C-alpha positions in Angstrom: 0.0 0.0 0.0 2.8 2.4 0.8 4.3 1.9 -2.7 0.9 2.6 -4.3 0.3 5.8 -2.3 3.7 7.3 -3.1 3.3 7.6 -6.9 -0.3 8.8 -6.4 1.0 11.6 -4.2 3.7 12.5 -6.7 1.1 12.6 -9.5 -1.1 14.9 -7.5 1.9 17.1 -6.6 3.0 17.4 -10.3 -0.6 18.2 -11.3 -0.8 20.8 -8.5 2.4 22.4 -9.7 1.0 22.6 -13.3 -2.3 24.0 -11.9 -0.5 26.8 -10.1 1.4 27.6 -13.2 -1.9 27.9 -15.1 -3.3 30.0 -12.3 -0.5 32.6 -12.5 -0.4 32.7 -16.4 -4.0 32.2 -17.5 -6.7 31.5 -14.9 -6.2 34.5 -12.6 -6.5 36.8 -15.6 -9.6 35.3 -17.2 -12.2 37.6 -15.6 -10.2 40.7 -16.5 -9.7 39.5 -20.1 -13.4 38.6 -20.6 -14.9 41.8 -19.0 -14.5 44.1 -22.2 -16.5 41.7 -24.4 -19.6 42.1 -22.3 -19.6 45.9 -22.5 -20.9 48.2 -25.2 -18.5 50.6 -27.0 -19.9 54.0 -26.2 -17.9 55.5 -29.1 -20.0 53.6 -31.7 -23.2 55.3 -32.8 -25.7 52.5 -32.1 -27.2 52.9 -35.6 -26.3 52.5 -39.2 -24.3 55.3 -40.9 -24.7 54.4 -44.6 -27.9 52.4 -44.4 -31.3 52.6 -42.8 -31.4 48.8 -42.9 -33.9 47.2 -40.5 -34.7 43.6 -39.9 -38.4 44.4 -39.6 -40.5 44.2 -42.7 -42.1 47.3 -44.0 -45.9 46.7 -44.0 -49.1 48.4 -42.8 -52.0 47.2 -40.8 -55.1 46.3 -42.8 -57.4 45.2 -40.0 -57.5 46.0 -36.3 -59.1 44.4 -33.3 -60.5 46.8 -30.7 -60.7 45.8 -27.1 -63.1 47.1 -24.5 -60.3 49.1 -22.9 -59.9 51.0 -26.2 -56.6 49.5 -27.1 -56.2 48.2 -30.7 -54.2 45.2 -32.0 -53.4 44.6 -35.6 -54.6 41.1 -36.7 -53.9 41.5 -40.4 -50.8 43.0 -42.0 -50.2 43.9 -45.7 -47.6 42.0 -47.6 -44.3 43.8 -48.3 -44.4 45.7 -51.6 -42.1 45.1 -54.5 -38.7 46.7 -54.2 -38.4 50.0 -56.1 -34.8 49.3 -57.2 -33.6 46.5 -59.5 -30.4 46.3 -57.2 -31.6 43.3 -55.2 -30.0 41.5 -52.3 -27.3 38.9 -53.0 -27.5 35.4 -51.8 -27.1 35.2 -48.0 -26.7 39.0 -47.8 -29.9 39.4 -45.8 -28.7 36.9 -43.2 -25.4 38.7 -43.0 -27.0 42.2 -42.6 -29.5 40.9 -40.0 -26.7 39.6 -37.8 -24.7 42.8 -38.2 -27.9 44.8 -37.4 -28.0 43.3 -33.9 -24.5 44.3 -33.2 -25.1 47.8 -34.6 -28.0 48.3 -32.2 -25.9 47.0 -29.2 -23.0 49.3 -30.1 -20.6 46.6 -31.2 -21.5 44.0 -28.5 -22.6 40.6 -29.7 -26.2 40.1 -28.5 -25.4 36.7 -27.0 -22.8 38.4 -24.7 -25.3 40.9 -23.1 -26.0 40.4 -19.3 -29.4 38.9 -20.0 -28.0 36.2 -22.4 -27.2 32.6 -21.3 -23.6 32.8 -22.6 -22.9 35.8 -20.3 -23.9 33.7 -17.1 -22.2 30.5 -18.3 -18.8 32.2 -19.2 -18.7 34.2 -16.0 -19.6 31.2 -13.9 -17.0 28.9 -15.4 -14.3 31.7 -15.0 -15.2 32.0 -11.3 -15.2 28.2 -10.7 -11.9 27.8 -12.5 -10.4 30.5 -10.3 -11.7 28.9 -7.1 -10.4 25.5 -8.3 -6.9 26.8 -8.9 -6.8 28.6 -5.5 -7.4 25.5 -3.5 -4.5 24.0 -1.4 -2.8 20.8 -2.4 -4.3 17.5 -1.4 -3.5 13.9 -2.4 -6.8 13.3 -4.3 -6.4 16.3 -6.5 -6.3 14.3 -9.7 -9.6 12.6 -9.0 -12.5 14.1 -11.1 -10.5 16.9 -12.7 -11.0 15.5 -16.2 -14.8 15.2 -15.7 -14.9 18.7 -14.4 -13.2 20.0 -17.6 -15.6 18.0 -19.8 -18.6 19.5 -17.9 -17.3 23.0 -18.5 -16.7 22.3 -22.2 -20.2 20.9 -22.6 -21.7 24.1 -21.1 -19.7 26.2 -23.5 -21.3 24.3 -26.5 -23.5 27.3 -27.4 -20.5 29.6 -27.4 -18.6 27.2 -29.6 -21.4 27.2 -32.2 -21.5 31.0 -32.2 -17.7 31.2 -32.7 -18.0 28.9 -35.7 -21.1 30.8 -37.1 -19.3 34.2 -36.9 -16.2 32.7 -38.5 -18.4 31.6 -41.4 -20.1 35.0 -41.6 -16.7 36.7 -41.8 -15.7 34.6 -44.8 -19.1 35.3 -46.3 -18.7 39.0 -45.9 -15.5 39.1 -47.8 -17.2 37.3 -50.7 -20.2 39.7 -50.6 -17.9 42.7 -50.6 -16.1 41.4 -53.7 -19.3 40.7 -55.5 -20.7 44.1 -54.8 -17.5 45.7 -55.9 -17.6 43.9 -59.3 -21.3 44.9 -59.7 -20.5 48.5 -59.0 -17.5 48.5 -61.4 -19.8 47.0 -64.1 -22.2 49.9 -63.7 -19.4 52.5 -63.7 -18.1 51.0 -66.9 -21.5 51.2 -68.5 -21.7 54.9 -67.5 -18.3 55.5 -69.2 -19.6 53.9 -72.4 -22.8 55.9 -72.3 -24.8 52.7 -71.9 -26.6 54.2 -68.9 -28.3 57.6 -69.2 -30.7 59.5 -67.0 -34.3 59.0 -68.3 -35.1 62.7 -67.6 -32.3 64.0 -69.8 -32.2 61.4 -72.6 -33.9 63.5 -75.2 -31.8 66.6 -74.4 -28.6 64.6 -74.4 -29.5 63.1 -77.8 -30.2 66.6 -79.3 -26.8 67.8 -78.0 -24.8 64.9 -79.2 -26.4 65.0 -82.7 -25.9 68.7 -83.3 -22.7 69.2 -81.4 -24.0 72.4 -79.8 -26.3 72.9 -76.9 -29.9 73.6 -77.8 -31.1 77.2 -78.1 -33.9 78.4 -75.9 -37.2 79.0 -77.7 -40.5 80.3 -76.5 -41.6 76.7 -76.0 -38.7 75.8 -73.7 -38.6 76.6 -70.0 -35.6 77.6 -67.9 -35.8 74.1 -66.4 -35.2 72.5 -69.9 -32.1 74.7 -70.4 -30.8 73.9 -66.9 -31.2 70.1 -67.7 -29.3 70.6 -70.9 -26.4 72.4 -69.2 -26.4 69.6 -66.5 -26.2 67.0 -69.2 -23.3 68.8 -70.9 -21.4 68.9 -67.6 -22.1 65.2 -67.1 -20.7 64.5 -70.6 -17.5 66.4 -69.7 -17.3 64.4 -66.4 -17.8 61.1 -68.3 -15.0 62.1 -70.7 -12.7 62.8 -67.8 -13.6 59.5 -66.2 -12.8 57.7 -69.4 -9.3 59.2 -69.4 -8.6 57.8 -65.9 -8.8 54.5 -64.1 -12.3 54.8 -62.7 -12.9 51.3 -61.5 -12.4 50.2 -57.9 -9.6 47.8 -57.4 -9.7 44.7 -55.1 -10.5 45.5 -51.5 -8.9 44.1 -48.4 -11.7 43.2 -46.0 -9.2 43.0 -43.2 -8.3 46.7 -43.7 -11.6 48.4 -44.0 -10.4 52.0 -43.7 -8.0 51.5 -46.6 -10.9 49.8 -48.6 -13.0 52.9 -47.9 -10.2 55.1 -49.0 -10.0 53.2 -52.3 -13.7 53.6 -52.9 -13.7 57.2 -52.0 -10.8 58.0 -54.4 -12.9 56.8 -57.3 -16.3 58.1 -56.1 -15.7 61.1 -53.8 -12.2 62.4 -55.0 -8.6 62.0 -54.1 -8.7 64.7 -51.4 -11.5 62.9 -49.6 -9.5 59.6 -49.8 -6.5 61.3 -48.1 -8.8 62.7 -45.4 -10.2 59.2 -44.7 -6.7 57.7 -44.6 -5.6 60.3 -42.0 -8.7 59.7 -39.8 -8.5 57.6 -36.6 -10.6 54.5 -37.0 -13.0 53.1 -39.6 -16.3 54.5 -38.1 -15.0 58.1 -38.0 -13.8 57.7 -41.6 -17.2 56.4 -42.6 -18.9 59.4 -41.0 -16.7 61.7 -42.9 -17.5 59.9 -46.2 -21.2 60.1 -45.4 -21.0 63.8 -44.6 -19.1 64.5 -47.8 -21.6 62.5 -49.9 -24.6 64.3 -48.4 -23.1 67.7 -49.1 -21.4 67.2 -52.4 -22.6 63.9 -53.8 -20.3 61.9 -56.0 -17.8 63.3 -58.4 -19.2 61.2 -61.3 -22.6 61.4 -63.1 -24.5 58.5 -61.5 -27.9 57.2 -62.2 -30.1 56.1 -59.2 -29.3 52.4 -59.6 -25.6 53.0 -59.5 -25.9 55.2 -56.4 -27.9 52.4 -54.7 -25.2 49.9 -55.7 -22.6 52.2 -54.2 -24.5 52.5 -50.9 -24.9 48.8 -50.7 -21.2 48.3 -51.0 -20.5 50.8 -48.3 -23.2 49.2 -46.1 -21.4 45.9 -46.5 -18.2 47.5 -45.4 -19.9 48.9 -42.3 -21.6 45.5 -41.6 -18.2 43.7 -41.9 -16.7 46.0 -39.3 -19.3 44.8 -36.7 -19.0 41.2 -37.8 -15.2 41.3 -37.4 -15.6 43.0 -34.1 -17.8 40.2 -32.9 -15.3 37.6 -34.2 -12.6 39.3 -32.1 -14.8 39.2 -29.0 -15.6 35.5 -29.4 -12.0 34.8 -30.1 -11.2 36.0 -26.6 -13.5 33.3 -25.3 -12.0 30.7 -27.7 -8.3 31.6 -26.9 -8.5 32.4 -23.2 -11.3 30.2 -21.8 -11.4 27.2 -24.1 -7.6 27.3 -24.4 -7.3 27.3 -20.6 -9.6 24.2 -20.4 -7.5 22.5 -23.0 -4.3 23.1 -21.1 -5.9 21.9 -17.9 -7.1 18.7 -19.5 -3.6 18.1 -21.1 -1.9 18.7 -17.7 -4.2 16.2 -16.1 -3.6 13.6 -18.9 0.2 13.9 -18.5 0.7 14.2 -14.8 -2.1 12.1 -13.4 -1.2 8.8 -15.2 0.4 7.0 -12.2 -0.9 3.5 -12.3 
């Protein structure tokens, strides 16, 4: 019996030494490392900058039910109308924007990490229990049950693991959506350069000008509005000619450097000076606010039809959504690296040091 107890004690002692090492390097810092991911970022606006996207469907009530108290409840809603634009959502784009919308509303915090969510309680509880386990004094039976405890913690983190995998997939999807939107916008810009897209309001005036080579002369049957449209069309022709002499398509964007991607888009659509301002700004969200302010005041430097402007806004909306998805990925990565990594190290230490028989 004495020979059996001696190696058991040595196993427990070696495991205890590894446990103390994990306590000083990882376990004691868990709560502090996890605290920021549960908090909102007050610097974020809490609403979309370049899109008024909402996960709610736009519909109106067709029939109400009135109660004795005077309150009304809608019992029949109208179906959502047809979209006014031909620029439709890409495959899986709605799912991507819906997830980002939740994080926009919560100022960058993943909704499953808010205080009322199950993940919040589970992660905090496991961090507290691990800290209590590592602070206990040495005793000979320390090896007993440690592996089952780690398995229990990992099973309780199953929901968090699923969210980590889901957000990783969404991040890869976002890069694909951004690239597809960029190609679609470039296609429309090329069509504008080749005069394949014209404004329906100015098509007749533009045709008259291009046929005669001179702007139309005002007659008593023409209003000042017609002449203003003609002059606007002439200016647009000059802009299109300038664009044809330059590289006016947007090059490949790096989804991991969103501020630089925004600067690339702004250089083509808003001007080189605006691109420099965006590059010098601190952070992506302040840069996006600058781009929105410039766009609202000056518009784009090219002659764009309505569909092209919508395509441009959808690309910028995807960049904004990707910022929040990436932020969520970084938050969940803290859980993956710190908490799941600590449990893996603890299980490995038990497997190596507690094999004494």
